Each structure stands twice: as structure tokens, then as C-alpha cells.
Jmol script that loads the backbone (N, CA, C; Angstrom):
load data "model"
ATOM      1  N   MET A   1     113.016-177.394  61.811  1.00  0.00           N
ATOM      2  CA  MET A   1     112.642-176.864  63.099  1.00  0.00           C
ATOM      3  C   MET A   1     111.960-175.520  62.870  1.00  0.00           C
ATOM      4  N   THR A   2     110.839-175.334  63.483  1.00  0.00           N
ATOM      5  CA  THR A   2     110.057-174.120  63.326  1.00  0.00           C
ATOM      6  C   THR A   2     110.325-173.192  64.504  1.00  0.00           C
ATOM      7  N   SER A   3     110.549-171.951  64.184  1.00  0.00           N
ATOM      8  CA  SER A   3     110.786-170.950  65.222  1.00  0.00           C
ATOM      9  C   SER A   3     109.468-170.361  65.674  1.00  0.00           C
ATOM     10  N   ASN A   4     109.303-170.232  66.975  1.00  0.00           N
ATOM     11  CA  ASN A   4     108.081-169.648  67.521  1.00  0.00           C
ATOM     12  C   ASN A   4     108.254-168.183  67.886  1.00  0.00           C
ATOM     13  N   SER A   5     109.341-167.578  67.461  1.00  0.00           N
ATOM     14  CA  SER A   5     109.577-166.178  67.798  1.00  0.00           C
ATOM     15  C   SER A   5     108.670-165.286  66.964  1.00  0.00           C
ATOM     16  N   PRO A   6     108.198-164.219  67.537  1.00  0.00           N
ATOM     17  CA  PRO A   6     107.310-163.317  66.790  1.00  0.00           C
ATOM     18  C   PRO A   6     108.074-162.609  65.675  1.00  0.00           C
ATOM     19  N   SER A   7     107.350-162.285  64.635  1.00  0.00           N
ATOM     20  CA  SER A   7     107.975-161.655  63.485  1.00  0.00           C
ATOM     21  C   SER A   7     108.229-160.166  63.692  1.00  0.00           C
ATOM     22  N   ASN A   8     107.829-159.632  64.832  1.00  0.00           N
ATOM     23  CA  ASN A   8     108.028-158.202  65.068  1.00  0.00           C
ATOM     24  C   ASN A   8     109.407-157.901  65.648  1.00  0.00           C
ATOM     25  N   GLN A   9     110.327-158.855  65.660  1.00  0.00           N
ATOM     26  CA  GLN A   9     111.672-158.607  66.155  1.00  0.00           C
ATOM     27  C   GLN A   9     112.575-158.038  65.077  1.00  0.00           C
ATOM     28  N   VAL A  10     112.143-157.954  63.868  1.00  0.00           N
ATOM     29  CA  VAL A  10     112.939-157.438  62.762  1.00  0.00           C
ATOM     30  C   VAL A  10     113.256-155.946  62.911  1.00  0.00           C
ATOM     31  N   PRO A  11     112.364-155.104  63.471  1.00  0.00           N
ATOM     32  CA  PRO A  11     112.677-153.679  63.563  1.00  0.00           C
ATOM     33  C   PRO A  11     113.913-153.344  64.387  1.00  0.00           C
ATOM     34  N   SER A  12     114.424-154.261  65.212  1.00  0.00           N
ATOM     35  CA  SER A  12     115.626-153.940  65.982  1.00  0.00           C
ATOM     36  C   SER A  12     116.800-153.683  65.048  1.00  0.00           C
ATOM     37  N   ARG A  13     116.913-154.454  63.965  1.00  0.00           N
ATOM     38  CA  ARG A  13     117.962-154.203  62.992  1.00  0.00           C
ATOM     39  C   ARG A  13     117.710-152.884  62.272  1.00  0.00           C
ATOM     40  N   THR A  14     116.468-152.608  61.971  1.00  0.00           N
ATOM     41  CA  THR A  14     116.116-151.370  61.304  1.00  0.00           C
ATOM     42  C   THR A  14     116.417-150.172  62.208  1.00  0.00           C
ATOM     43  N   ASP A  15     116.128-150.305  63.492  1.00  0.00           N
ATOM     44  CA  ASP A  15     116.425-149.212  64.421  1.00  0.00           C
ATOM     45  C   ASP A  15     117.923-148.967  64.508  1.00  0.00           C
ATOM     46  N   TRP A  16     118.693-150.037  64.566  1.00  0.00           N
ATOM     47  CA  TRP A  16     120.146-149.896  64.610  1.00  0.00           C
ATOM     48  C   TRP A  16     120.663-149.238  63.336  1.00  0.00           C
ATOM     49  N   HIS A  17     120.124-149.653  62.194  1.00  0.00           N
ATOM     50  CA  HIS A  17     120.541-149.088  60.915  1.00  0.00           C
ATOM     51  C   HIS A  17     120.188-147.610  60.830  1.00  0.00           C
ATOM     52  N   ALA A  18     119.021-147.246  61.308  1.00  0.00           N
ATOM     53  CA  ALA A  18     118.610-145.836  61.291  1.00  0.00           C
ATOM     54  C   ALA A  18     119.496-145.001  62.206  1.00  0.00           C
ATOM     55  N   TYR A  19     119.819-145.525  63.375  1.00  0.00           N
ATOM     56  CA  TYR A  19     120.700-144.812  64.301  1.00  0.00           C
ATOM     57  C   TYR A  19     122.083-144.621  63.692  1.00  0.00           C
ATOM     58  N   PHE A  20     122.609-145.668  63.080  1.00  0.00           N
ATOM     59  CA  PHE A  20     123.939-145.596  62.471  1.00  0.00           C
ATOM     60  C   PHE A  20     123.959-144.605  61.311  1.00  0.00           C
ATOM     61  N   SER A  21     122.949-144.626  60.476  1.00  0.00           N
ATOM     62  CA  SER A  21     122.924-143.704  59.332  1.00  0.00           C
ATOM     63  C   SER A  21     122.772-142.256  59.789  1.00  0.00           C
ATOM     64  N   GLU A  22     122.000-142.029  60.841  1.00  0.00           N
ATOM     65  CA  GLU A  22     121.879-140.669  61.368  1.00  0.00           C
ATOM     66  C   GLU A  22     123.189-140.205  62.012  1.00  0.00           C
ATOM     67  N   ALA A  23     123.894-141.109  62.661  1.00  0.00           N
ATOM     68  CA  ALA A  23     125.187-140.756  63.251  1.00  0.00           C
ATOM     69  C   ALA A  23     126.182-140.368  62.167  1.00  0.00           C
ATOM     70  N   ILE A  24     126.167-141.074  61.066  1.00  0.00           N
ATOM     71  CA  ILE A  24     127.052-140.720  59.944  1.00  0.00           C
ATOM     72  C   ILE A  24     126.650-139.374  59.375  1.00  0.00           C
ATOM     73  N   ARG A  25     125.355-139.181  59.168  1.00  0.00           N
ATOM     74  CA  ARG A  25     124.879-137.937  58.538  1.00  0.00           C
ATOM     75  C   ARG A  25     125.098-136.719  59.418  1.00  0.00           C
ATOM     76  N   LEU A  26     124.911-136.862  60.720  1.00  0.00           N
ATOM     77  CA  LEU A  26     124.967-135.698  61.605  1.00  0.00           C
ATOM     78  C   LEU A  26     126.324-135.478  62.260  1.00  0.00           C
ATOM     79  N   ALA A  27     127.152-136.505  62.361  1.00  0.00           N
ATOM     80  CA  ALA A  27     128.421-136.356  63.079  1.00  0.00           C
ATOM     81  C   ALA A  27     129.631-136.632  62.191  1.00  0.00           C
ATOM     82  N   LEU A  28     129.689-137.806  61.618  1.00  0.00           N
ATOM     83  CA  LEU A  28     130.891-138.206  60.888  1.00  0.00           C
ATOM     84  C   LEU A  28     131.073-137.437  59.582  1.00  0.00           C
ATOM     85  N   ALA A  29     130.040-137.365  58.766  1.00  0.00           N
ATOM     86  CA  ALA A  29     130.155-136.697  57.467  1.00  0.00           C
ATOM     87  C   ALA A  29     130.516-135.210  57.607  1.00  0.00           C
ATOM     88  N   PRO A  30     129.830-134.436  58.453  1.00  0.00           N
ATOM     89  CA  PRO A  30     130.235-133.030  58.572  1.00  0.00           C
ATOM     90  C   PRO A  30     131.660-132.850  59.087  1.00  0.00           C
ATOM     91  N   LEU A  31     132.073-133.691  60.018  1.00  0.00           N
ATOM     92  CA  LEU A  31     133.428-133.577  60.554  1.00  0.00           C
ATOM     93  C   LEU A  31     134.473-133.910  59.497  1.00  0.00           C
ATOM     94  N   VAL A  32     134.267-134.994  58.765  1.00  0.00           N
ATOM     95  CA  VAL A  32     135.207-135.382  57.707  1.00  0.00           C
ATOM     96  C   VAL A  32     135.241-134.319  56.621  1.00  0.00           C
ATOM     97  N   LEU A  33     134.095-133.803  56.240  1.00  0.00           N
ATOM     98  CA  LEU A  33     134.056-132.804  55.174  1.00  0.00           C
ATOM     99  C   LEU A  33     134.614-131.459  55.616  1.00  0.00           C
ATOM    100  N   LEU A  34     134.499-131.119  56.876  1.00  0.00           N
ATOM    101  CA  LEU A  34     135.123-129.902  57.389  1.00  0.00           C
ATOM    102  C   LEU A  34     136.637-129.981  57.237  1.00  0.00           C
ATOM    103  N   PHE A  35     137.210-131.103  57.669  1.00  0.00           N
ATOM    104  CA  PHE A  35     138.658-131.278  57.531  1.00  0.00           C
ATOM    105  C   PHE A  35     139.076-131.411  56.072  1.00  0.00           C
ATOM    106  N   ALA A  36     138.261-132.049  55.256  1.00  0.00           N
ATOM    107  CA  ALA A  36     138.583-132.189  53.839  1.00  0.00           C
ATOM    108  C   ALA A  36     138.626-130.822  53.151  1.00  0.00           C
ATOM    109  N   GLY A  37     137.672-129.966  53.442  1.00  0.00           N
ATOM    110  CA  GLY A  37     137.685-128.624  52.871  1.00  0.00           C
ATOM    111  C   GLY A  37     138.900-127.834  53.314  1.00  0.00           C
ATOM    112  N   PHE A  38     139.256-127.986  54.584  1.00  0.00           N
ATOM    113  CA  PHE A  38     140.426-127.292  55.120  1.00  0.00           C
ATOM    114  C   PHE A  38     141.704-127.755  54.417  1.00  0.00           C
ATOM    115  N   PHE A  39     141.917-129.059  54.342  1.00  0.00           N
ATOM    116  CA  PHE A  39     143.163-129.573  53.772  1.00  0.00           C
ATOM    117  C   PHE A  39     143.223-129.435  52.253  1.00  0.00           C
ATOM    118  N   THR A  40     142.101-129.520  51.576  1.00  0.00           N
ATOM    119  CA  THR A  40     142.095-129.319  50.126  1.00  0.00           C
ATOM    120  C   THR A  40     142.435-127.869  49.785  1.00  0.00           C
ATOM    121  N   SER A  41     141.845-126.933  50.500  1.00  0.00           N
ATOM    122  CA  SER A  41     142.163-125.525  50.234  1.00  0.00           C
ATOM    123  C   SER A  41     143.596-125.199  50.659  1.00  0.00           C
ATOM    124  N   ASN A  42     144.094-125.846  51.696  1.00  0.00           N
ATOM    125  CA  ASN A  42     145.492-125.675  52.084  1.00  0.00           C
ATOM    126  C   ASN A  42     146.410-126.138  50.966  1.00  0.00           C
ATOM    127  N   PHE A  43     146.089-127.262  50.352  1.00  0.00           N
ATOM    128  CA  PHE A  43     146.883-127.768  49.230  1.00  0.00           C
ATOM    129  C   PHE A  43     146.869-126.787  48.062  1.00  0.00           C
ATOM    130  N   ILE A  44     145.713-126.249  47.741  1.00  0.00           N
ATOM    131  CA  ILE A  44     145.599-125.331  46.606  1.00  0.00           C
ATOM    132  C   ILE A  44     146.303-124.018  46.890  1.00  0.00           C
ATOM    133  N   ILE A  45     146.145-123.474  48.088  1.00  0.00           N
ATOM    134  CA  ILE A  45     146.750-122.186  48.428  1.00  0.00           C
ATOM    135  C   ILE A  45     148.261-122.283  48.542  1.00  0.00           C
ATOM    136  N   SER A  46     148.764-123.380  49.092  1.00  0.00           N
ATOM    137  CA  SER A  46     150.194-123.484  49.382  1.00  0.00           C
ATOM    138  C   SER A  46     151.055-123.460  48.132  1.00  0.00           C
ATOM    139  N   GLY A  47     150.582-124.011  47.047  1.00  0.00           N
ATOM    140  CA  GLY A  47     151.361-124.035  45.816  1.00  0.00           C
ATOM    141  C   GLY A  47     152.441-125.104  45.808  1.00  0.00           C
ATOM    142  N   GLN A  48     152.467-125.976  46.779  1.00  0.00           N
ATOM    143  CA  GLN A  48     153.450-127.063  46.837  1.00  0.00           C
ATOM    144  C   GLN A  48     152.819-128.306  46.231  1.00  0.00           C
ATOM    145  N   TYR A  49     152.907-128.406  44.924  1.00  0.00           N
ATOM    146  CA  TYR A  49     152.227-129.475  44.204  1.00  0.00           C
ATOM    147  C   TYR A  49     153.172-130.645  43.955  1.00  0.00           C
ATOM    148  N   THR A  50     153.566-131.314  45.009  1.00  0.00           N
ATOM    149  CA  THR A  50     154.392-132.507  44.869  1.00  0.00           C
ATOM    150  C   THR A  50     153.473-133.708  44.653  1.00  0.00           C
ATOM    151  N   TRP A  51     154.044-134.793  44.134  1.00  0.00           N
ATOM    152  CA  TRP A  51     153.232-135.965  43.870  1.00  0.00           C
ATOM    153  C   TRP A  51     152.608-136.547  45.144  1.00  0.00           C
ATOM    154  N   PRO A  52     153.325-136.668  46.262  1.00  0.00           N
ATOM    155  CA  PRO A  52     152.673-137.211  47.467  1.00  0.00           C
ATOM    156  C   PRO A  52     151.502-136.355  47.948  1.00  0.00           C
ATOM    157  N   ARG A  53     151.658-135.055  47.942  1.00  0.00           N
ATOM    158  CA  ARG A  53     150.556-134.182  48.384  1.00  0.00           C
ATOM    159  C   ARG A  53     149.399-134.225  47.396  1.00  0.00           C
ATOM    160  N   THR A  54     149.713-134.279  46.106  1.00  0.00           N
ATOM    161  CA  THR A  54     148.669-134.339  45.090  1.00  0.00           C
ATOM    162  C   THR A  54     147.880-135.636  45.210  1.00  0.00           C
ATOM    163  N   SER A  55     148.578-136.755  45.385  1.00  0.00           N
ATOM    164  CA  SER A  55     147.881-138.040  45.493  1.00  0.00           C
ATOM    165  C   SER A  55     147.041-138.103  46.763  1.00  0.00           C
ATOM    166  N   ARG A  56     147.523-137.538  47.860  1.00  0.00           N
ATOM    167  CA  ARG A  56     146.717-137.513  49.087  1.00  0.00           C
ATOM    168  C   ARG A  56     145.465-136.672  48.904  1.00  0.00           C
ATOM    169  N   THR A  57     145.602-135.546  48.223  1.00  0.00           N
ATOM    170  CA  THR A  57     144.452-134.679  47.991  1.00  0.00           C
ATOM    171  C   THR A  57     143.443-135.343  47.065  1.00  0.00           C
ATOM    172  N   LEU A  58     143.930-136.024  46.037  1.00  0.00           N
ATOM    173  CA  LEU A  58     143.010-136.748  45.150  1.00  0.00           C
ATOM    174  C   LEU A  58     142.302-137.874  45.886  1.00  0.00           C
ATOM    175  N   ALA A  59     143.022-138.602  46.721  1.00  0.00           N
ATOM    176  CA  ALA A  59     142.403-139.674  47.504  1.00  0.00           C
ATOM    177  C   ALA A  59     141.381-139.108  48.485  1.00  0.00           C
ATOM    178  N   LEU A  60     141.708-137.995  49.101  1.00  0.00           N
ATOM    179  CA  LEU A  60     140.773-137.351  50.023  1.00  0.00           C
ATOM    180  C   LEU A  60     139.518-136.892  49.292  1.00  0.00           C
ATOM    181  N   THR A  61     139.683-136.315  48.119  1.00  0.00           N
ATOM    182  CA  THR A  61     138.544-135.849  47.337  1.00  0.00           C
ATOM    183  C   THR A  61     137.660-137.014  46.910  1.00  0.00           C
ATOM    184  N   LEU A  62     138.268-138.101  46.474  1.00  0.00           N
ATOM    185  CA  LEU A  62     137.506-139.278  46.083  1.00  0.00           C
ATOM    186  C   LEU A  62     136.761-139.871  47.278  1.00  0.00           C
ATOM    187  N   THR A  63     137.411-139.926  48.423  1.00  0.00           N
ATOM    188  CA  THR A  63     136.781-140.436  49.634  1.00  0.00           C
ATOM    189  C   THR A  63     135.590-139.582  50.038  1.00  0.00           C
ATOM    190  N   VAL A  64     135.742-138.279  49.948  1.00  0.00           N
ATOM    191  CA  VAL A  64     134.657-137.360  50.310  1.00  0.00           C
ATOM    192  C   VAL A  64     133.476-137.514  49.362  1.00  0.00           C
ATOM    193  N   LEU A  65     133.749-137.655  48.090  1.00  0.00           N
ATOM    194  CA  LEU A  65     132.659-137.834  47.131  1.00  0.00           C
ATOM    195  C   LEU A  65     131.902-139.137  47.379  1.00  0.00           C
ATOM    196  N   ILE A  66     132.638-140.206  47.664  1.00  0.00           N
ATOM    197  CA  ILE A  66     131.993-141.486  47.937  1.00  0.00           C
ATOM    198  C   ILE A  66     131.184-141.417  49.226  1.00  0.00           C
ATOM    199  N   LEU A  67     131.753-140.826  50.269  1.00  0.00           N
ATOM    200  CA  LEU A  67     131.039-140.670  51.537  1.00  0.00           C
ATOM    201  C   LEU A  67     129.754-139.883  51.336  1.00  0.00           C
ATOM    202  N   SER A  68     129.852-138.789  50.621  1.00  0.00           N
ATOM    203  CA  SER A  68     128.681-137.941  50.415  1.00  0.00           C
ATOM    204  C   SER A  68     127.594-138.649  49.622  1.00  0.00           C
ATOM    205  N   TYR A  69     127.989-139.316  48.555  1.00  0.00           N
ATOM    206  CA  TYR A  69     126.996-139.955  47.699  1.00  0.00           C
ATOM    207  C   TYR A  69     126.417-141.222  48.328  1.00  0.00           C
ATOM    208  N   GLU A  70     127.279-142.122  48.751  1.00  0.00           N
ATOM    209  CA  GLU A  70     126.812-143.425  49.232  1.00  0.00           C
ATOM    210  C   GLU A  70     126.141-143.356  50.598  1.00  0.00           C
ATOM    211  N   PHE A  71     126.758-142.642  51.532  1.00  0.00           N
ATOM    212  CA  PHE A  71     126.286-142.712  52.908  1.00  0.00           C
ATOM    213  C   PHE A  71     125.345-141.585  53.310  1.00  0.00           C
ATOM    214  N   VAL A  72     125.219-140.577  52.488  1.00  0.00           N
ATOM    215  CA  VAL A  72     124.290-139.496  52.831  1.00  0.00           C
ATOM    216  C   VAL A  72     123.161-139.432  51.797  1.00  0.00           C
ATOM    217  N   TYR A  73     123.504-139.209  50.537  1.00  0.00           N
ATOM    218  CA  TYR A  73     122.476-139.021  49.508  1.00  0.00           C
ATOM    219  C   TYR A  73     121.664-140.297  49.266  1.00  0.00           C
ATOM    220  N   LYS A  74     122.355-141.412  48.996  1.00  0.00           N
ATOM    221  CA  LYS A  74     121.632-142.656  48.713  1.00  0.00           C
ATOM    222  C   LYS A  74     120.882-143.177  49.932  1.00  0.00           C
ATOM    223  N   GLU A  75     121.403-142.920  51.113  1.00  0.00           N
ATOM    224  CA  GLU A  75     120.701-143.340  52.326  1.00  0.00           C
ATOM    225  C   GLU A  75     119.375-142.600  52.472  1.00  0.00           C
ATOM    226  N   GLN A  76     119.371-141.327  52.132  1.00  0.00           N
ATOM    227  CA  GLN A  76     118.125-140.574  52.192  1.00  0.00           C
ATOM    228  C   GLN A  76     117.129-141.071  51.150  1.00  0.00           C
ATOM    229  N   LEU A  77     117.620-141.401  49.964  1.00  0.00           N
ATOM    230  CA  LEU A  77     116.723-141.945  48.941  1.00  0.00           C
ATOM    231  C   LEU A  77     116.187-143.311  49.356  1.00  0.00           C
ATOM    232  N   ALA A  78     116.991-144.103  50.055  1.00  0.00           N
ATOM    233  CA  ALA A  78     116.535-145.413  50.523  1.00  0.00           C
ATOM    234  C   ALA A  78     115.458-145.293  51.595  1.00  0.00           C
ATOM    235  N   ARG A  79     115.429-144.188  52.276  1.00  0.00           N
ATOM    236  CA  ARG A  79     114.399-143.951  53.292  1.00  0.00           C
ATOM    237  C   ARG A  79     113.122-143.377  52.685  1.00  0.00           C
ATOM    238  N   GLN A  80     112.996-143.456  51.402  1.00  0.00           N
ATOM    239  CA  GLN A  80     111.849-142.948  50.654  1.00  0.00           C
ATOM    240  C   GLN A  80     111.690-141.440  50.786  1.00  0.00           C
ATOM    241  N   ALA A  81     112.802-140.749  50.951  1.00  0.00           N
ATOM    242  CA  ALA A  81     112.757-139.292  50.939  1.00  0.00           C
ATOM    243  C   ALA A  81     112.724-138.830  49.482  1.00  0.00           C
ATOM    244  N   SER A  82     112.162-137.691  49.261  1.00  0.00           N
ATOM    245  CA  SER A  82     112.128-137.164  47.902  1.00  0.00           C
ATOM    246  C   SER A  82     113.538-136.753  47.487  1.00  0.00           C
ATOM    247  N   PRO A  83     113.806-136.696  46.192  1.00  0.00           N
ATOM    248  CA  PRO A  83     115.134-136.255  45.748  1.00  0.00           C
ATOM    249  C   PRO A  83     115.482-134.842  46.224  1.00  0.00           C
ATOM    250  N   GLU A  84     114.479-133.983  46.353  1.00  0.00           N
ATOM    251  CA  GLU A  84     114.746-132.630  46.848  1.00  0.00           C
ATOM    252  C   GLU A  84     115.176-132.669  48.310  1.00  0.00           C
ATOM    253  N   ARG A  85     114.533-133.522  49.090  1.00  0.00           N
ATOM    254  CA  ARG A  85     114.901-133.682  50.501  1.00  0.00           C
ATOM    255  C   ARG A  85     116.303-134.273  50.620  1.00  0.00           C
ATOM    256  N   ALA A  86     116.625-135.245  49.781  1.00  0.00           N
ATOM    257  CA  ALA A  86     117.958-135.849  49.803  1.00  0.00           C
ATOM    258  C   ALA A  86     119.022-134.813  49.428  1.00  0.00           C
ATOM    259  N   LYS A  87     118.708-133.949  48.486  1.00  0.00           N
ATOM    260  CA  LYS A  87     119.665-132.904  48.104  1.00  0.00           C
ATOM    261  C   LYS A  87     119.848-131.884  49.215  1.00  0.00           C
ATOM    262  N   SER A  88     118.773-131.550  49.923  1.00  0.00           N
ATOM    263  CA  SER A  88     118.911-130.594  51.024  1.00  0.00           C
ATOM    264  C   SER A  88     119.712-131.200  52.174  1.00  0.00           C
ATOM    265  N   VAL A  89     119.533-132.494  52.448  1.00  0.00           N
ATOM    266  CA  VAL A  89     120.333-133.168  53.466  1.00  0.00           C
ATOM    267  C   VAL A  89     121.797-133.183  53.047  1.00  0.00           C
ATOM    268  N   LEU A  90     122.055-133.437  51.769  1.00  0.00           N
ATOM    269  CA  LEU A  90     123.422-133.420  51.245  1.00  0.00           C
ATOM    270  C   LEU A  90     124.037-132.029  51.391  1.00  0.00           C
ATOM    271  N   LEU A  91     123.251-131.002  51.155  1.00  0.00           N
ATOM    272  CA  LEU A  91     123.734-129.631  51.300  1.00  0.00           C
ATOM    273  C   LEU A  91     124.124-129.340  52.747  1.00  0.00           C
ATOM    274  N   TYR A  92     123.242-129.659  53.677  1.00  0.00           N
ATOM    275  CA  TYR A  92     123.496-129.333  55.079  1.00  0.00           C
ATOM    276  C   TYR A  92     124.536-130.237  55.729  1.00  0.00           C
ATOM    277  N   SER A  93     124.611-131.495  55.317  1.00  0.00           N
ATOM    278  CA  SER A  93     125.538-132.421  55.959  1.00  0.00           C
ATOM    279  C   SER A  93     126.907-132.464  55.299  1.00  0.00           C
ATOM    280  N   CYS A  94     126.997-132.077  54.023  1.00  0.00           N
ATOM    281  CA  CYS A  94     128.255-132.243  53.297  1.00  0.00           C
ATOM    282  C   CYS A  94     128.798-130.938  52.705  1.00  0.00           C
ATOM    283  N   VAL A  95     127.993-130.253  51.948  1.00  0.00           N
ATOM    284  CA  VAL A  95     128.490-129.088  51.219  1.00  0.00           C
ATOM    285  C   VAL A  95     128.827-127.938  52.171  1.00  0.00           C
ATOM    286  N   ILE A  96     127.946-127.627  53.088  1.00  0.00           N
ATOM    287  CA  ILE A  96     128.189-126.514  54.009  1.00  0.00           C
ATOM    288  C   ILE A  96     129.400-126.778  54.907  1.00  0.00           C
ATOM    289  N   PRO A  97     129.554-127.976  55.512  1.00  0.00           N
ATOM    290  CA  PRO A  97     130.785-128.202  56.292  1.00  0.00           C
ATOM    291  C   PRO A  97     132.061-128.115  55.453  1.00  0.00           C
ATOM    292  N   TYR A  98     131.997-128.580  54.209  1.00  0.00           N
ATOM    293  CA  TYR A  98     133.165-128.477  53.326  1.00  0.00           C
ATOM    294  C   TYR A  98     133.520-127.008  53.091  1.00  0.00           C
ATOM    295  N   LEU A  99     132.518-126.197  52.798  1.00  0.00           N
ATOM    296  CA  LEU A  99     132.767-124.776  52.555  1.00  0.00           C
ATOM    297  C   LEU A  99     133.229-124.049  53.819  1.00  0.00           C
ATOM    298  N   VAL A 100     132.756-124.478  54.979  1.00  0.00           N
ATOM    299  CA  VAL A 100     133.232-123.896  56.239  1.00  0.00           C
ATOM    300  C   VAL A 100     134.712-124.221  56.427  1.00  0.00           C
ATOM    301  N   GLY A 101     135.126-125.444  56.097  1.00  0.00           N
ATOM    302  CA  GLY A 101     136.547-125.802  56.174  1.00  0.00           C
ATOM    303  C   GLY A 101     137.391-124.955  55.243  1.00  0.00           C
ATOM    304  N   VAL A 102     136.895-124.711  54.037  1.00  0.00           N
ATOM    305  CA  VAL A 102     137.606-123.845  53.089  1.00  0.00           C
ATOM    306  C   VAL A 102     137.692-122.425  53.643  1.00  0.00           C
ATOM    307  N   LEU A 103     136.605-121.930  54.192  1.00  0.00           N
ATOM    308  CA  LEU A 103     136.569-120.583  54.755  1.00  0.00           C
ATOM    309  C   LEU A 103     137.540-120.444  55.930  1.00  0.00           C
ATOM    310  N   VAL A 104     137.587-121.448  56.798  1.00  0.00           N
ATOM    311  CA  VAL A 104     138.522-121.411  57.925  1.00  0.00           C
ATOM    312  C   VAL A 104     139.959-121.359  57.420  1.00  0.00           C
ATOM    313  N   MET A 105     140.256-122.130  56.375  1.00  0.00           N
ATOM    314  CA  MET A 105     141.620-122.105  55.824  1.00  0.00           C
ATOM    315  C   MET A 105     141.939-120.737  55.260  1.00  0.00           C
ATOM    316  N   PHE A 106     141.027-120.130  54.537  1.00  0.00           N
ATOM    317  CA  PHE A 106     141.262-118.797  53.987  1.00  0.00           C
ATOM    318  C   PHE A 106     141.461-117.753  55.095  1.00  0.00           C
ATOM    319  N   ILE A 107     140.668-117.859  56.143  1.00  0.00           N
ATOM    320  CA  ILE A 107     140.826-116.909  57.270  1.00  0.00           C
ATOM    321  C   ILE A 107     142.173-117.084  57.937  1.00  0.00           C
ATOM    322  N   LEU A 108     142.573-118.321  58.172  1.00  0.00           N
ATOM    323  CA  LEU A 108     143.876-118.569  58.793  1.00  0.00           C
ATOM    324  C   LEU A 108     145.039-118.184  57.888  1.00  0.00           C
ATOM    325  N   TRP A 109     144.839-118.321  56.591  1.00  0.00           N
ATOM    326  CA  TRP A 109     145.895-117.975  55.625  1.00  0.00           C
ATOM    327  C   TRP A 109     146.127-116.466  55.587  1.00  0.00           C
ATOM    328  N   LYS A 110     145.076-115.701  55.749  1.00  0.00           N
ATOM    329  CA  LYS A 110     145.183-114.240  55.704  1.00  0.00           C
ATOM    330  C   LYS A 110     145.850-113.677  56.962  1.00  0.00           C
ATOM    331  N   PHE A 111     145.711-114.370  58.078  1.00  0.00           N
ATOM    332  CA  PHE A 111     146.274-113.853  59.331  1.00  0.00           C
ATOM    333  C   PHE A 111     147.498-114.594  59.631  1.00  0.00           C
TER     334      PHE A 111
END
end "model"
wireframe off; spacefill off
backbone 0.3
color backbone group
């Protein structure tokens, strides 16, 4: 059976994929990394190095690294962005929110 549908209907999936990847890059990744920076620095500052807290922190760190690499950096490279552009997106979407979370923890720890 031959389909008579036009071949220009394929971009709807591409539009959805672009919207989803931008939502991850602009909303989900910074929020997750903000909390990850906060809780990782809380673990380091507190000095309570029990196995459950250590394993949670390691799992959180691994999750953050995978999120940053797979869903932000590689997505930018898949969009034919230059490696420099992908690194700058990674900086603004992942590294800066992580450091802000660390900074918030340090400020709260001092007061």
C-alpha cells in the first residue's frame, strides 16, 4: 500500500525534539545542577562521611555528569554546533548553576 501523505510531515518530530532538548538545556539541567552543587558541597562541608551519604553523593555526581554530557553537550554537537559553542552551552547550562549551588551552600553555612 502506497501512502499519499506528503514527505514534509517529518519536521513535526524534529520540532518536538528541538523543543524537548531546549527544555532540558534551559530548565531541567540548570535546576538539577543547582541542587547537585548545593547537596554535594553540603556533604563535603558537613564531614559526615557515612556510606549511605557517600553513595548518594557518588550517584548524584554520576547522574550530573551523564546529564551534562549526554543531554547538553552531545545534543549541541548533534545540532551541528561547533565544539566551542557546545562548550559554552555546557558552561552556561551546567557549570555555572552547579557553582551557584555550591556558593549558596557556602553562604548558608557561614550564617
